[in-house]
C-alpha positions in Angstrom: 0.5 -0.1 -0.1 1.0 3.5 -1.1 2.2 5.6 1.6 2.9 9.2 1.7 6.3 10.9 1.2 8.5 10.6 4.2 8.5 14.5 6.1 9.4 15.4 9.4 7.1 16.5 11.8 8.1 20.0 12.2 9.8 22.3 9.4 11.4 25.6 8.7 9.2 29.0 8.5 8.4 30.6 5.0 11.7 31.2 3.3 12.0 34.5 1.3 14.3 32.8 -0.1 11.1 31.2 -2.4 9.3 34.1 -2.8 12.6 36.5 -4.0 12.9 34.0 -6.7 9.7 33.3 -7.7 9.5 37.0 -7.8 12.8 37.3 -10.3 11.6 34.4 -12.2 8.3 36.4 -13.2 10.0 39.8 -12.9 11.0 39.0 -16.6 7.6 37.3 -17.7 6.4 40.9 -16.7 8.1 43.7 -19.0 12.0 43.5 -17.8 12.6 41.5 -21.3 11.4 44.4 -23.2 13.6 46.9 -21.4 16.6 45.0 -22.5 16.0 44.5 -25.9 15.0 48.5 -25.8 17.8 49.0 -24.3 20.1 46.9 -27.2 18.0 49.2 -29.5 19.7 52.5 -28.0 22.8 51.3 -28.0 24.4 47.7 -30.0 27.2 46.5 -28.1 28.1 42.8 -27.7 26.4 42.4 -24.6 23.4 44.1 -25.4 23.5 41.7 -28.3 24.0 39.1 -26.1 21.7 39.7 -23.1 19.1 40.9 -26.2 19.5 37.3 -27.5 19.6 35.0 -24.2 15.8 36.7 -23.4 14.4 35.1 -26.0 13.1 31.7 -26.6 15.7 29.3 -28.7 13.8 29.0 -32.4 14.0 25.0 -31.6 17.3 22.9 -30.1 19.3 25.1 -28.1 18.7 26.6 -24.6 18.2 30.3 -23.8 18.3 31.9 -20.6 14.5 32.3 -21.5 14.0 28.8 -21.5 14.1 28.6 -18.1 11.7 30.9 -16.9 8.8 28.6 -17.6 9.7 25.5 -16.3 11.7 27.4 -13.4 8.3 28.6 -12.4 6.7 25.0 -12.3 10.3 23.4 -10.3 9.6 26.5 -7.4 6.1 25.2 -7.6 7.0 21.9 -6.6 9.2 23.2 -3.8 6.3 25.0 -2.3 4.4 22.2 -2.9 6.3 20.2 -0.3 5.5 23.5 2.5 2.1 24.0 1.9 0.9 20.2 1.6 2.9 18.8 4.9 1.1 21.5 6.6 -2.4 20.3 5.3 -1.1 16.8 5.8 -0.2 17.3 9.0 -3.2 18.9 10.6 -6.1 18.0 8.6 -5.1 14.8 7.0 -4.0 13.0 3.5 -7.5 13.3 2.6 -8.0 17.2 2.8 -4.6 17.7 0.8 -5.6 15.9 -2.0 -9.1 17.6 -2.1 -6.6 21.0 -1.9 -4.7 19.4 -4.7 -7.7 18.9 -6.7 -9.4 22.1 -6.2 -6.4 24.3 -7.1 -5.5 22.3 -10.2 -9.0 22.2 -11.8 -9.6 26.1 -11.0 -6.2 27.2 -12.6 -7.0 24.8 -15.5 -10.3 27.1 -15.5 -8.5 30.1 -15.1 -5.6 29.0 -18.0 -9.2 29.0 -20.6 -10.1 32.1 -19.9 -6.3 33.3 -19.8 -6.2 31.8 -23.5 -9.0 33.5 -25.1 -12.0 31.4 -23.5 -15.3 31.8 -25.6 -14.0 34.8 -27.5 -14.1 32.8 -30.4 -16.3 29.8 -31.5 -15.2 26.3 -31.7 -12.6 25.0 -32.9 -11.0 28.0 -32.4 -10.7 27.5 -28.4 -6.9 26.8 -27.5 -7.4 23.7 -24.3 -3.6 23.5 -23.5 -1.7 26.6 -22.4 0.8 27.8 -20.1 -1.4 28.0 -16.9 -3.1 24.5 -18.3 0.5 22.9 -18.3 1.3 24.0 -14.5 -2.4 23.0 -13.6 -1.6 19.7 -14.3 2.1 19.7 -13.0 0.7 20.5 -9.6 -2.3 18.2 -9.8 -0.2 15.4 -10.5 3.0 16.4 -8.8 1.0 17.1 -5.8 -1.0 13.7 -5.7 2.7 11.8 -6.1 3.9 13.4 -3.4 0.6 12.5 -1.0 0.9 9.2 -2.2 4.5 7.9 -3.1 7.9 7.9 -0.7 10.8 9.7 -1.5 12.3 7.0 -3.9 9.3 6.4 -5.5 9.1 9.8 -6.3 12.6 9.3 -8.1 12.5 6.0 -9.2 8.5 7.6 -11.3 10.7 10.7 -12.7 13.6 8.1 -14.2 11.0 6.2 -15.5 9.0 9.1 -17.2 12.4 10.6 -18.2 13.8 7.8 -19.6 10.0 6.3 -21.4 10.0 9.7 -23.0 13.2 9.1 -24.4 12.6 5.8 -25.8 9.2 6.8 -27.1 10.5 9.6 -29.3 13.6 7.2 -30.7 11.5 4.0 -31.1 7.8 4.4 -31.8 7.0 5.2 -35.5 4.6 7.3 -36.7 3.2 8.8 -40.2 5.2 11.4 -41.5 3.4 14.6 -42.0 5.7 16.4 -44.3 4.1 17.2 -48.3 7.2 15.1 -49.2 8.2 12.7 -47.0 11.6 12.7 -46.3 11.9 16.5 -47.1 13.5 18.5 -45.6 10.6 21.1 -44.4 10.0 22.0 -41.3 6.1 22.4 -40.2 6.0 26.0 -38.4 3.5 28.6 -38.4 6.3 30.8 -40.3 6.9 28.2 -43.1 3.2 28.6 -43.3 1.3 25.7 -41.6 -1.6 26.8 -40.2 -4.2 23.9 -39.8 -3.6 20.2 -40.0 -5.5 20.2 -43.1 -2.5 21.5 -45.0 0.2 18.0 -43.7 0.5 14.8 -45.8 -2.3 12.9 -44.1 -2.7 10.5 -47.0 1.1 9.4 -46.5 2.1 5.8 -45.5 5.7 6.7 -44.7 6.8 5.7 -41.3 9.8 7.8 -39.4 10.6 7.7 -35.7 13.7 9.3 -33.6 13.1 12.6 -36.0 13.5 15.6 -34.4 12.6 17.7 -36.9 11.1 20.9 -35.9 7.2 20.0 -36.2 7.9 16.2 -37.5 8.4 14.6 -34.0 5.7 12.3 -32.2 4.8 14.8 -29.5 4.3 17.0 -32.9 2.5 14.3 -34.6 -0.1 13.5 -31.4 -0.9 17.0 -30.9 -2.0 16.9 -34.8 -3.8 13.8 -34.5 -5.8 13.7 -31.3 -5.0 17.6 -29.5 -8.8 19.2 -30.6 -9.0 23.2 -30.8 -6.2 25.8 -31.5 -3.2 25.3 -31.3 -0.7 27.6 -30.6 1.9 26.1 -33.5 -0.2 25.7 -36.2 -0.6 22.3 -36.1 0.8 21.1 -32.4 1.2 23.0 -29.2 4.5 23.8 -27.4 2.4 22.2 -24.3 0.5 19.4 -26.0 -0.3 16.4 -25.1 3.0 14.0 -24.5 5.0 16.9 -23.8 3.1 17.4 -20.3 4.6 14.2 -19.1 8.4 15.4 -18.6 6.5 18.6 -17.7 5.3 16.9 -14.3 9.0 16.1 -13.5 10.1 19.5 -13.9 7.3 20.0 -11.2 9.3 16.6 -9.4 12.8 18.0 -9.3 11.3 21.2 -7.5 9.6 18.6 -5.2 12.9 17.0 -4.0 14.7 20.7 -3.7 11.3 21.5 -1.3 12.6 18.5 0.7 15.6 19.4 1.5 15.2 22.7 1.7 12.7 21.1 5.2 15.2 18.7 6.4 16.3 19.6 9.6 18.8 17.0 9.7 20.8 18.8 6.9 22.7 22.3 7.8 22.0 25.1 6.2 26.0 25.0 4.7 25.1 21.6 3.3 21.6 22.5 1.8 23.1 25.0 -0.6 25.6 22.6 -1.3 23.2 20.1 -2.4 21.9 22.5 -4.4 24.5 24.3 -6.5 26.2 20.6 -7.0 22.8 18.9 -8.0 22.4 22.1 -10.2 25.7 21.7 -11.8 25.6 17.6 -12.2 22.2 18.2 -13.8 23.1 21.1 -16.5 26.3 18.7 -17.0 24.5 16.0 -17.6 21.5 17.3 -19.7 23.3 19.1 -22.6 25.8 15.4 -22.3 22.0 13.7 -22.9 21.6 16.4 -25.6 23.8 14.9 -28.2 21.7 12.6 -28.6 18.3 13.3 -27.5 18.4 17.3 -28.4 17.6 19.8 -25.4 14.3 21.2 -27.1 11.6 22.9 -25.1 9.0 23.0 -27.3 8.6 19.1 -26.3 10.2 19.3 -22.8 12.6 16.5 -24.0 14.0 14.4 -21.2 17.6 16.3 -21.6 15.7 19.7 -21.0 13.9 18.7 -18.2 18.1 18.0 -16.5 19.2 21.3 -18.0 16.4 23.4 -16.9 16.4 22.3 -13.4 19.8 22.2 -13.0 19.8 25.9 -14.0 17.0 26.5 -11.2 18.5 24.5 -8.6 21.8 26.7 -9.3 19.7 29.7 -8.6 17.5 28.1 -5.7 20.7 27.1 -3.9 21.9 30.7 -4.8 19.3 32.6 -3.3 18.4 30.8 0.0 22.4 31.3 0.6 22.5 34.7 0.3 18.7 35.6 1.5 17.8 33.2 4.0 21.6 32.0 5.4 23.2 35.6 4.9 20.2 37.3 5.0 21.3 39.9 3.0 17.4 41.1 2.1 17.4 44.5 1.3 18.3 44.0 -2.6 15.1 41.5 -2.9 12.6 43.5 -1.7 10.8 44.0 -5.5 10.7 40.3 -6.0 9.3 39.5 -2.7 6.5 41.6 -3.8 5.9 39.9 -6.8 7.0 36.9 -5.6 4.1 37.0 -3.5 1.0 37.8 -5.5 3.0 35.8 -9.1 -1.0 34.7 -10.4 -2.5 38.0 -9.7 0.0 40.3 -11.5 0.1 38.0 -14.3 -3.4 38.1 -15.2 -3.4 41.7 -14.5 -0.9 42.3 -17.2 -3.3 40.1 -19.8 -6.1 41.6 -18.9 -5.1 44.8 -19.6 -4.7 43.7 -23.2 -1.7 43.2 -25.4 1.5 43.5 -24.0 -0.4 44.7 -20.4 1.8 46.9 -18.4 3.6 48.0 -21.5 0.5 49.2 -23.3 -0.5 50.9 -20.1 2.7 52.6 -20.5 2.6 53.6 -23.4 -0.5 55.9 -22.8 1.9 57.6 -20.5 5.1 57.9 -22.4 4.3 56.7 -25.8 3.0 59.3 -28.9 4.8 62.7 -28.4 6.2 61.9 -26.0 8.6 58.9 -27.6 8.7 61.2 -30.7 10.6 63.6 -29.1 12.7 61.4 -26.8 13.4 59.8 -29.9 14.2 63.2 -31.7 16.2 64.8 -29.1 17.9 61.7 -27.2 18.9 59.2 -29.4 16.8 56.9 -32.0 14.8 54.4 -29.9 15.6 56.0 -26.4 11.5 56.6 -26.6 10.8 52.7 -27.0 13.5 52.4 -23.6 11.9 54.7 -21.5 8.4 53.3 -22.4 10.0 50.1 -21.4 11.3 51.5 -18.2 7.6 52.9 -17.1 6.0 49.3 -17.3 8.7 47.8 -15.4 7.9 50.4 -13.1 4.4 49.9 -12.8 4.3 46.4 -12.0 6.6 47.6 -9.3 4.3 49.6 -8.0 1.6 47.3 -8.4 3.1 44.4 -6.8 4.4 46.7 -3.9 0.5 48.2 -3.5 -0.6 44.0 -3.3 1.9 43.6 -0.8 1.4 46.7 1.2 -2.4 45.9 1.7 -1.7 42.3 2.1 -4.0 41.2 -1.2 -2.8 38.2 -1.8 -4.7 36.1 -4.0 -4.7 32.0 -3.2 -6.5 29.1 -5.1 
């Protein structure tokens, strides 16, 4: 009979480093990336070009800093799961924890549907799987596994999923849907593929082990079985099969949470464990990537290890600086965001367009932007708009934090 993960009866209080790191992650999503882009346009040099490149997703294979943002949030969600569910299990029992996980997962999934447009457009122009939906699924499955499976069992599940996903993509055959089977076409919106009727469904040429963009087993399953609108035209980067390894990203966060909550391990050893395991994950992931490419859009197993490794490195650094050394003044803006990530994220979307950046354009666009571009330097207007957007979402986060307004699902 399965039993819950073994955890101490008592653990540390809320860790500021978790909130700060979650806020650091959201900081880039909310508009700080636009500030870097504008800075690059204003003053193009090797440094700004590097930063601008890192704040854009890799087109397909490869890994940029921006490819860490999403999995890092899932990782941090796993860390928080340990602290929140442990309290519920201790106070109310395992059944209450299951109820909490299912309620939060379902509600977050529904919010994800609304975030992606809801019923704005008639069926089938509705997206069923998106970023928030994937977070909801990762939280639900990760939370239930945490409640019912011991730590060693969780490790076995994680390893089985990563290896099993690699085996599926490497060996399970599927039809080559390219217009010319075996050709050099990639299946993307940019290449003109906006619906599945453009694909070669009559073909019988079977392939396996393909990592061509849009021509992989996860892409095929989305094309064949995922109803509704797909983000990338014929498939979705948050599709059906790739959700499995994404769950492992949350489990890696759970392992980190178990470590941080373990009172028998000193703070210094926790830091070294996080840094050491993080470095090992990055190295192993890139090494595996030589055979199983690091690809975010299908969440390959190698990508899970690379993203999980970098997430552990960041967590180790933040934990040491914020909770061990107690150097906290610098991270307070990140804490404001990290205490209310969902509220700020949804508010940004419901403002329309680019969220806070759209609002910033109403304050510093038009004649203000033209004046700055003309009398200061070309592109300076966009830099001021981006800086205004950052100031707006930081002010909003601080406003919510000071008034203790926190959205809890």
